[in-house]
C-alpha positions as a Markdown table, in Angstrom:
| # | Residue | x | y | z |
|---|---|---|---|---|
| 1 | Met | -67.6 | 91.2 | -10.9 |
| 2 | Ile | -64.1 | 92.3 | -11.7 |
| 3 | Trp | -65.3 | 93.7 | -15.1 |
| 4 | Leu | -68.2 | 95.5 | -13.5 |
| 5 | Thr | -65.9 | 97.1 | -10.8 |
| 6 | Trp | -63.5 | 98.2 | -13.5 |
| 7 | Arg | -66.3 | 99.6 | -15.6 |
| 8 | Gln | -67.6 | 101.7 | -12.7 |
| 9 | Phe | -64.1 | 102.8 | -11.7 |
| 10 | Arg | -62.5 | 103.4 | -15.1 |
| 11 | Ile | -63.0 | 107.2 | -15.2 |
| 12 | Gln | -61.3 | 107.7 | -11.8 |
| 13 | Ala | -58.5 | 105.3 | -12.9 |
| 14 | Ile | -57.9 | 107.3 | -16.2 |
| 15 | Val | -57.9 | 110.6 | -14.3 |
| 16 | Ala | -55.4 | 109.2 | -11.8 |
| 17 | Gly | -53.2 | 107.8 | -14.5 |
| 18 | Ala | -53.2 | 111.1 | -16.4 |
| 19 | Ala | -52.3 | 113.0 | -13.2 |
| 20 | Leu | -49.4 | 110.7 | -12.5 |
| 21 | Ala | -48.2 | 111.1 | -16.1 |
| 22 | Ala | -48.4 | 114.9 | -15.7 |
| 23 | Val | -46.4 | 114.8 | -12.4 |
| 24 | Leu | -43.8 | 112.5 | -14.1 |
| 25 | Ile | -43.4 | 114.9 | -17.0 |
| 26 | Ala | -42.9 | 117.8 | -14.6 |
| 27 | Leu | -40.3 | 115.9 | -12.6 |
| 28 | Val | -38.4 | 114.5 | -15.6 |
| 29 | Ser | -38.3 | 118.0 | -17.3 |
| 30 | Thr | -36.8 | 119.7 | -14.1 |
| 31 | Gly | -34.7 | 116.7 | -12.9 |
| 32 | Pro | -31.7 | 117.2 | -15.2 |
| 33 | Gln | -31.4 | 120.9 | -14.0 |
| 34 | Leu | -31.3 | 119.7 | -10.4 |
| 35 | Val | -28.7 | 117.0 | -11.1 |
| 36 | Ser | -26.6 | 119.5 | -13.0 |
| 37 | Met | -26.7 | 121.9 | -10.1 |
| 38 | Phe | -25.7 | 119.1 | -7.8 |
| 39 | Asp | -22.8 | 118.0 | -10.0 |
| 40 | Asn | -21.5 | 121.6 | -10.6 |
| 41 | Thr | -21.2 | 122.2 | -6.8 |
| 42 | Gly | -18.9 | 119.2 | -6.6 |
| 43 | Leu | -21.1 | 117.2 | -4.2 |
| 44 | Ala | -21.2 | 114.2 | -6.6 |
| 45 | Thr | -17.5 | 113.6 | -6.0 |
| 46 | Cys | -17.2 | 114.9 | -2.5 |
| 47 | Arg | -16.4 | 112.3 | 0.1 |
| 48 | Thr | -15.4 | 114.1 | 3.3 |
| 49 | Gly | -15.8 | 117.6 | 4.7 |
| 50 | Cys | -18.7 | 118.4 | 2.3 |
| 51 | Ala | -20.8 | 120.6 | 4.6 |
| 52 | Ala | -19.8 | 123.9 | 3.0 |
| 53 | Thr | -20.3 | 122.5 | -0.5 |
| 54 | Ala | -23.7 | 121.2 | 0.5 |
| 55 | Ser | -24.7 | 124.5 | 2.0 |
| 56 | Asn | -23.8 | 126.3 | -1.3 |
| 57 | Phe | -26.1 | 123.8 | -3.1 |
| 58 | Ile | -28.9 | 124.4 | -0.7 |
| 59 | Asn | -28.6 | 128.2 | -0.9 |
| 60 | Glu | -28.6 | 128.0 | -4.7 |
| 61 | Ile | -32.0 | 126.2 | -4.5 |
| 62 | Lys | -33.6 | 128.7 | -2.1 |
| 63 | Gly | -36.0 | 130.9 | -3.9 |
| 64 | Ser | -35.7 | 129.1 | -7.2 |
| 65 | Thr | -38.2 | 127.1 | -9.3 |
| 66 | Thr | -36.6 | 124.0 | -8.0 |
| 67 | Glu | -37.7 | 124.8 | -4.4 |
| 68 | Leu | -41.3 | 125.3 | -5.7 |
| 69 | Val | -41.2 | 121.9 | -7.4 |
| 70 | Phe | -39.8 | 120.3 | -4.3 |
| 71 | Tyr | -42.5 | 121.6 | -2.0 |
| 72 | Gly | -45.2 | 121.1 | -4.6 |
| 73 | Gly | -44.2 | 117.4 | -4.7 |
| 74 | Ile | -44.3 | 117.2 | -0.9 |
| 75 | Phe | -47.8 | 118.7 | -0.9 |
| 76 | Leu | -49.0 | 116.2 | -3.5 |
| 77 | Val | -47.8 | 113.2 | -1.7 |
| 78 | Tyr | -49.5 | 114.4 | 1.5 |
| 79 | Ala | -52.7 | 115.3 | -0.3 |
| 80 | Val | -53.3 | 112.2 | -2.4 |
| 81 | Pro | -54.1 | 109.7 | 0.4 |
| 82 | Gly | -56.7 | 112.0 | 1.9 |
| 83 | Leu | -58.2 | 112.6 | -1.6 |
| 84 | Ile | -58.3 | 108.8 | -2.2 |
| 85 | Gly | -60.2 | 108.3 | 1.1 |
| 86 | Leu | -62.5 | 111.2 | 0.3 |
| 87 | Phe | -63.4 | 110.6 | -3.3 |
| 88 | Trp | -62.6 | 106.8 | -3.9 |
| 89 | Gly | -63.3 | 105.3 | -0.5 |
| 90 | Ala | -66.3 | 107.1 | 1.0 |
| 91 | Pro | -68.5 | 106.8 | -2.1 |
| 92 | Leu | -67.6 | 103.3 | -3.0 |
| 93 | Val | -70.2 | 101.5 | -0.9 |
| 94 | Ala | -72.3 | 104.5 | 0.3 |
| 95 | Arg | -73.3 | 105.5 | -3.2 |
| 96 | Glu | -74.4 | 102.0 | -4.1 |
| 97 | Leu | -76.4 | 101.8 | -0.9 |
| 98 | Glu | -78.0 | 105.2 | -1.4 |
| 99 | Ala | -79.0 | 104.4 | -5.0 |
| 100 | Gly | -80.0 | 100.8 | -4.4 |
| 101 | Thr | -77.8 | 99.6 | -7.3 |
| 102 | Phe | -76.2 | 97.0 | -5.0 |
| 103 | Arg | -79.3 | 94.8 | -5.4 |
| 104 | Leu | -78.6 | 94.3 | -9.2 |
| 105 | Ala | -75.3 | 92.7 | -8.4 |
| 106 | Trp | -76.6 | 90.6 | -5.6 |
| 107 | Asn | -79.5 | 89.3 | -7.8 |
| 108 | Gln | -76.9 | 88.1 | -10.4 |
| 109 | Ser | -75.7 | 85.3 | -8.0 |
| 110 | Val | -72.9 | 87.5 | -6.7 |
| 111 | Thr | -72.6 | 87.0 | -2.9 |
| 112 | Arg | -72.2 | 90.0 | -0.6 |
| 113 | Ser | -68.7 | 88.8 | 0.4 |
| 114 | Arg | -67.5 | 88.6 | -3.2 |
| 115 | Trp | -69.1 | 92.0 | -4.1 |
| 116 | Ile | -67.4 | 93.9 | -1.3 |
| 117 | Thr | -64.1 | 91.9 | -1.5 |
| 118 | Val | -63.6 | 92.6 | -5.2 |
| 119 | Lys | -64.6 | 96.3 | -4.9 |
| 120 | Val | -62.3 | 97.0 | -2.0 |
| 121 | Gly | -59.5 | 94.8 | -3.1 |
| 122 | Leu | -59.3 | 96.0 | -6.7 |
| 123 | Ile | -59.7 | 99.7 | -6.1 |
| 124 | Gly | -57.6 | 99.6 | -2.9 |
| 125 | Leu | -54.8 | 98.0 | -4.8 |
| 126 | Val | -54.9 | 100.7 | -7.5 |
| 127 | Ala | -55.0 | 103.4 | -4.7 |
| 128 | Val | -52.0 | 101.9 | -2.9 |
| 129 | Ala | -50.0 | 101.4 | -6.1 |
| 130 | Gly | -50.7 | 104.9 | -7.4 |
| 131 | Thr | -49.6 | 106.5 | -4.1 |
| 132 | Gly | -46.5 | 104.4 | -3.9 |
| 133 | Leu | -45.6 | 105.3 | -7.5 |
| 134 | Leu | -46.1 | 109.0 | -6.7 |
| 135 | Ser | -43.9 | 108.8 | -3.6 |
| 136 | Leu | -41.2 | 107.0 | -5.5 |
| 137 | Met | -41.1 | 109.6 | -8.3 |
| 138 | Val | -41.0 | 112.5 | -5.9 |
| 139 | Ser | -38.3 | 110.8 | -3.7 |
| 140 | Trp | -36.2 | 110.0 | -6.7 |
| 141 | Trp | -36.4 | 113.6 | -8.0 |
| 142 | Ala | -35.6 | 115.1 | -4.6 |
| 143 | Ser | -32.7 | 112.6 | -3.7 |
| 144 | Pro | -30.0 | 115.2 | -4.5 |
| 145 | Ile | -31.6 | 117.7 | -2.1 |
| 146 | Tyr | -32.0 | 115.1 | 0.6 |
| 147 | Glu | -28.4 | 114.0 | 0.2 |
| 148 | Ala | -27.1 | 117.6 | 0.4 |
| 149 | Ala | -29.3 | 118.3 | 3.5 |
| 150 | Gln | -27.9 | 115.3 | 5.2 |
| 151 | Glu | -24.4 | 116.8 | 5.0 |
| 152 | Thr | -25.4 | 120.3 | 6.3 |
| 153 | Gly | -27.3 | 119.4 | 9.4 |
| 154 | Gln | -29.5 | 122.5 | 10.1 |
| 155 | Asn | -29.8 | 123.7 | 6.6 |
| 156 | Gly | -31.5 | 126.7 | 5.0 |
| 157 | Leu | -34.5 | 124.8 | 3.7 |
| 158 | Ser | -35.0 | 122.9 | 7.0 |
| 159 | Ile | -34.8 | 119.6 | 5.0 |
| 160 | Asp | -34.5 | 116.6 | 7.1 |
| 161 | Lys | -36.4 | 113.5 | 6.0 |
| 162 | Ile | -37.0 | 112.3 | 9.5 |
| 163 | Glu | -38.6 | 115.6 | 10.6 |
| 164 | Pro | -42.4 | 115.4 | 10.9 |
| 165 | Ala | -42.9 | 117.9 | 8.1 |
| 166 | Leu | -41.2 | 115.7 | 5.5 |
| 167 | Phe | -41.3 | 112.2 | 7.0 |
| 168 | Gly | -44.7 | 111.2 | 5.5 |
| 169 | Ala | -43.9 | 112.6 | 2.1 |
| 170 | Ser | -41.2 | 110.1 | 1.2 |
| 171 | Gly | -40.3 | 106.4 | 1.6 |
| 172 | Ile | -43.1 | 103.8 | 2.0 |
| 173 | Ala | -45.2 | 105.7 | 4.6 |
| 174 | Pro | -47.6 | 107.2 | 2.0 |
| 175 | Ile | -48.6 | 103.6 | 1.0 |
| 176 | Gly | -49.8 | 103.0 | 4.5 |
| 177 | Tyr | -51.6 | 106.4 | 4.6 |
| 178 | Ala | -53.4 | 105.6 | 1.3 |
| 179 | Ala | -54.5 | 102.1 | 2.5 |
| 180 | Phe | -55.8 | 103.5 | 5.7 |
| 181 | Ala | -57.6 | 106.5 | 4.1 |
| 182 | Phe | -59.3 | 104.3 | 1.5 |
| 183 | Ala | -60.3 | 101.6 | 4.1 |
| 184 | Leu | -61.6 | 104.4 | 6.4 |
| 185 | Gly | -63.7 | 105.9 | 3.7 |
| 186 | Val | -65.2 | 102.6 | 2.6 |
| 187 | Thr | -66.0 | 101.6 | 6.2 |
| 188 | Leu | -67.6 | 104.9 | 7.0 |
| 189 | Gly | -69.6 | 104.7 | 3.8 |
| 190 | Ala | -70.9 | 101.2 | 4.8 |
| 191 | Leu | -71.8 | 102.4 | 8.3 |
| 192 | Thr | -73.5 | 105.7 | 7.4 |
| 193 | Arg | -75.0 | 104.6 | 4.1 |
| 194 | Arg | -74.7 | 108.2 | 3.0 |
| 195 | Thr | -72.0 | 109.6 | 0.7 |
| 196 | Leu | -71.7 | 113.1 | 2.0 |
| 197 | Pro | -71.6 | 112.3 | 5.7 |
| 198 | Ala | -69.1 | 109.5 | 5.0 |
| 199 | Met | -66.9 | 111.9 | 3.1 |
| 200 | Ala | -67.0 | 114.5 | 5.9 |
| 201 | Leu | -66.2 | 112.0 | 8.6 |
| 202 | Thr | -63.4 | 110.5 | 6.5 |
| 203 | Leu | -61.8 | 113.9 | 6.1 |
| 204 | Val | -62.0 | 114.8 | 9.8 |
| 205 | Ile | -60.8 | 111.4 | 11.1 |
| 206 | Phe | -58.0 | 111.0 | 8.6 |
| 207 | Ala | -56.7 | 114.5 | 9.3 |
| 208 | Ala | -56.9 | 114.0 | 13.0 |
| 209 | Val | -54.9 | 110.7 | 12.8 |
| 210 | Gln | -52.3 | 112.4 | 10.5 |
| 211 | Val | -51.8 | 115.1 | 13.1 |
| 212 | Leu | -51.8 | 112.9 | 16.2 |
| 213 | Met | -49.3 | 110.3 | 14.8 |
| 214 | Pro | -46.3 | 112.6 | 14.5 |
| 215 | Met | -47.2 | 114.6 | 17.6 |
| 216 | Thr | -47.8 | 111.8 | 20.0 |
| 217 | Val | -46.8 | 108.4 | 18.6 |
| 218 | Arg | -44.0 | 108.4 | 16.1 |
| 219 | Ala | -41.3 | 109.7 | 18.4 |
| 220 | His | -41.9 | 106.8 | 20.7 |
| 221 | Leu | -42.0 | 104.0 | 18.1 |
| 222 | Ile | -38.3 | 103.5 | 18.8 |
| 223 | Pro | -36.8 | 104.7 | 22.2 |
| 224 | Pro | -35.2 | 108.1 | 21.5 |
| 225 | Ala | -31.4 | 108.5 | 21.7 |
| 226 | Gln | -30.1 | 110.9 | 24.3 |
| 227 | Ala | -27.0 | 113.1 | 24.5 |
| 228 | Thr | -25.6 | 115.5 | 27.1 |
| 229 | Ala | -23.2 | 118.3 | 26.5 |
| 230 | Pro | -21.9 | 121.3 | 28.4 |
| 231 | Phe | -24.2 | 124.4 | 28.1 |
| 232 | Asn | -22.5 | 127.4 | 26.6 |
| 233 | Ala | -24.4 | 130.6 | 27.0 |
| 234 | Asn | -22.3 | 132.3 | 24.4 |
| 235 | Thr | -23.7 | 130.0 | 21.6 |
| 236 | Ala | -27.2 | 129.3 | 23.1 |
| 237 | Asn | -30.2 | 129.4 | 20.8 |
| 238 | Glu | -32.5 | 130.9 | 23.5 |
| 239 | Ile | -32.1 | 132.6 | 26.8 |
| 240 | Met | -35.5 | 133.8 | 28.0 |
| 241 | Met | -36.5 | 135.3 | 31.4 |
| 242 | Thr | -40.1 | 135.5 | 32.8 |
| 243 | Gln | -41.2 | 137.5 | 35.8 |
| 244 | Thr | -43.2 | 135.4 | 38.3 |
| 245 | Gly | -44.0 | 137.5 | 41.3 |
| 246 | Ser | -40.7 | 138.7 | 42.7 |
| 247 | Thr | -38.7 | 135.9 | 41.0 |
| 248 | Asn | -37.2 | 135.9 | 37.5 |
| 249 | Thr | -37.4 | 132.4 | 36.1 |
| 250 | Met | -35.2 | 131.4 | 33.1 |
| 251 | Thr | -35.7 | 129.2 | 30.1 |
| 252 | Leu | -32.5 | 128.1 | 28.4 |
| 253 | Glu | -32.0 | 126.2 | 25.2 |
| 254 | Gly | -28.4 | 125.4 | 24.1 |
| 255 | Asn | -27.2 | 125.0 | 20.5 |
| 256 | Phe | -27.3 | 121.3 | 19.5 |
| 257 | Ser | -27.1 | 119.9 | 16.0 |
| 258 | Val | -26.9 | 116.4 | 14.6 |
| 259 | Ala | -27.0 | 116.1 | 10.9 |
| 260 | Gly | -30.4 | 114.9 | 9.8 |
| 261 | Ala | -31.7 | 114.2 | 13.3 |
| 262 | Trp | -35.2 | 114.9 | 14.6 |
| 263 | Ile | -34.7 | 116.8 | 17.9 |
| 264 | Leu | -37.5 | 115.9 | 20.3 |
| 265 | Ser | -36.5 | 117.9 | 23.4 |
| 266 | Asn | -33.6 | 120.1 | 24.4 |
| 267 | Gln | -33.4 | 120.9 | 28.1 |
| 268 | Thr | -30.8 | 122.6 | 30.3 |
| 269 | Ile | -30.2 | 120.8 | 33.5 |
| 270 | Thr | -28.1 | 121.5 | 36.7 |
| 271 | Pro | -25.1 | 119.4 | 37.6 |
| 272 | Ser | -27.4 | 117.4 | 39.9 |
| 273 | Gly | -29.7 | 116.6 | 37.0 |
| 274 | Arg | -32.6 | 119.0 | 37.9 |
| 275 | Leu | -34.2 | 121.1 | 35.2 |
| 276 | Phe | -32.7 | 124.6 | 35.4 |
| 277 | Thr | -35.3 | 127.4 | 35.8 |
| 278 | Gly | -33.3 | 130.1 | 37.6 |
| 279 | Pro | -33.8 | 132.3 | 39.5 |
| 280 | Ala | -31.9 | 134.8 | 37.3 |
| 281 | Ala | -29.0 | 136.7 | 38.9 |
| 282 | Ser | -28.6 | 140.5 | 38.9 |
| 283 | Ala | -26.1 | 140.0 | 36.1 |
| 284 | Cys | -29.0 | 139.0 | 33.8 |
| 285 | Thr | -31.7 | 141.4 | 35.2 |
| 286 | Ser | -29.8 | 144.6 | 35.8 |
| 287 | Pro | -30.2 | 147.1 | 33.0 |
| 288 | Ser | -26.7 | 148.4 | 33.7 |
| 289 | Ala | -25.0 | 145.0 | 33.5 |
| 290 | Pro | -23.2 | 144.3 | 30.2 |
| 291 | Ala | -24.6 | 141.5 | 28.0 |
| 292 | Ser | -21.5 | 139.4 | 28.6 |
| 293 | Ala | -22.1 | 139.4 | 32.4 |
| 294 | Cys | -25.2 | 137.2 | 32.2 |
| 295 | Asn | -23.4 | 134.7 | 29.9 |
| 296 | Asn | -20.5 | 134.5 | 32.2 |
| 297 | Trp | -22.7 | 133.9 | 35.2 |
| 298 | Leu | -24.6 | 131.1 | 33.4 |
| 299 | Asn | -21.4 | 129.5 | 32.3 |
| 300 | Ser | -20.1 | 129.5 | 35.9 |
| 301 | Leu | -23.0 | 127.3 | 36.9 |
| 302 | His | -21.7 | 124.4 | 34.9 |
| 303 | Leu | -25.1 | 123.6 | 33.4 |
| 304 | Arg | -25.5 | 120.8 | 30.9 |
| 305 | Gln | -27.8 | 120.2 | 27.9 |
| 306 | Leu | -30.0 | 117.1 | 27.9 |
| 307 | Val | -31.1 | 116.4 | 24.3 |
| 308 | Ser | -33.5 | 113.7 | 23.2 |
| 309 | Tyr | -33.6 | 112.9 | 19.5 |
| 310 | Gln | -34.2 | 110.4 | 16.7 |
| 311 | Pro | -31.1 | 110.1 | 14.5 |
| 312 | Ala | -31.3 | 110.1 | 10.7 |
| 313 | Ser | -30.3 | 106.4 | 10.7 |
| 314 | Arg | -33.7 | 105.5 | 12.1 |
| 315 | Phe | -35.6 | 106.9 | 9.1 |
| 316 | Trp | -36.3 | 103.5 | 7.5 |
| 317 | Pro | -37.0 | 101.6 | 10.7 |
| 318 | Leu | -39.6 | 104.3 | 11.6 |
| 319 | Gln | -41.0 | 104.1 | 8.1 |
| 320 | Trp | -41.5 | 100.4 | 8.3 |
| 321 | Ile | -43.0 | 100.5 | 11.7 |
| 322 | Glu | -45.4 | 103.3 | 10.9 |
| 323 | Thr | -46.4 | 101.8 | 7.6 |
| 324 | Ala | -47.2 | 98.5 | 9.3 |
| 325 | Ile | -49.4 | 100.3 | 11.9 |
| 326 | Tyr | -51.4 | 101.9 | 9.1 |
| 327 | Leu | -51.7 | 98.7 | 7.2 |
| 328 | Val | -53.0 | 96.9 | 10.3 |
| 329 | Leu | -55.5 | 99.6 | 10.8 |
| 330 | Ala | -56.6 | 99.4 | 7.2 |
| 331 | Ala | -57.0 | 95.6 | 7.4 |
| 332 | Gly | -59.1 | 96.0 | 10.5 |
| 333 | Leu | -61.3 | 98.6 | 8.9 |
| 334 | Ala | -61.6 | 96.4 | 5.8 |
| 335 | Trp | -62.7 | 93.5 | 8.0 |
| 336 | Leu | -65.3 | 95.7 | 9.7 |
| 337 | Cys | -66.6 | 96.9 | 6.4 |
| 338 | Thr | -66.9 | 93.3 | 5.1 |
| 339 | Trp | -68.7 | 92.2 | 8.2 |
| 340 | Gln | -71.1 | 95.2 | 8.0 |
| 341 | Val | -72.0 | 94.4 | 4.4 |
| 342 | Arg | -72.5 | 90.7 | 5.0 |
| 343 | Arg | -74.5 | 90.9 | 8.2 |
| 344 | Arg | -76.6 | 94.1 | 7.9 |
| 345 | Arg | -80.0 | 94.1 | 6.4 |
| 346 | Tyr | -80.4 | 96.5 | 3.4 |
């Protein structure tokens, strides 16, 4: 059964291996240049007060081929789990059921349980290993960029590994994504018994989960840290006024930066702890008032910022928790697929 599974899967495995080799060649050929840039800026030997040096390194990358390679690698790591679910998972069982070829294996004294276990186990292992290797290669190549970004806080490329845009493209999280996408595709194929509907459903559900996880779940896997600081209107990121009837409401967002942190919320509150919404004074609404008048009035209110965030130090704990969630979901889907194949009449 293992030989038969490999025979059916060998073309996909060869293509995947060739693609990984091509990515490795691209990373190895551009890696020395990135390391040389990193060393020439002095970051390799810098120990304290490295923010300016790191900013110079980040600015040197902006607009260069290195930036294209970086974001290309990020795109690949995000795309591969979905492609695995779409083209490896969904057709795995559905195509056999559509064509009726599963009967050949079952008539050779191979039980249904062994048939589905070997297929899912062997190909799933290749999918997870390949995705993990890709993530490792891209993370290794990009490590100088991540190290510099950690020093600069809010940097020119918006590179913070814990931010939603980059979190799932490094570390071990892609392994969980690949396992979940593959198990999802196989299970939907067993349930629908049709390849194209299974592929379409896999794409929709996997994309939905990948959007919902960072938007609604990830930030709460570990209780966020909170910080308060005096609000300074002179350095605020945003001061916006909205006319509501005869009242001018205000939205304020102060300047707050923690190196490598994922900012979840940034609110301005009154000394009593209530969310500040105005109303705006004439110093802010009068066309004849100088710009500094509004800032002076806001500063006189003794407002404070209330910031909720996930610090950079929680990157790996969040990676382990999220990966575990996806692996549990994948195990549950694999069990459902096995139960479906064993119990359903074909």
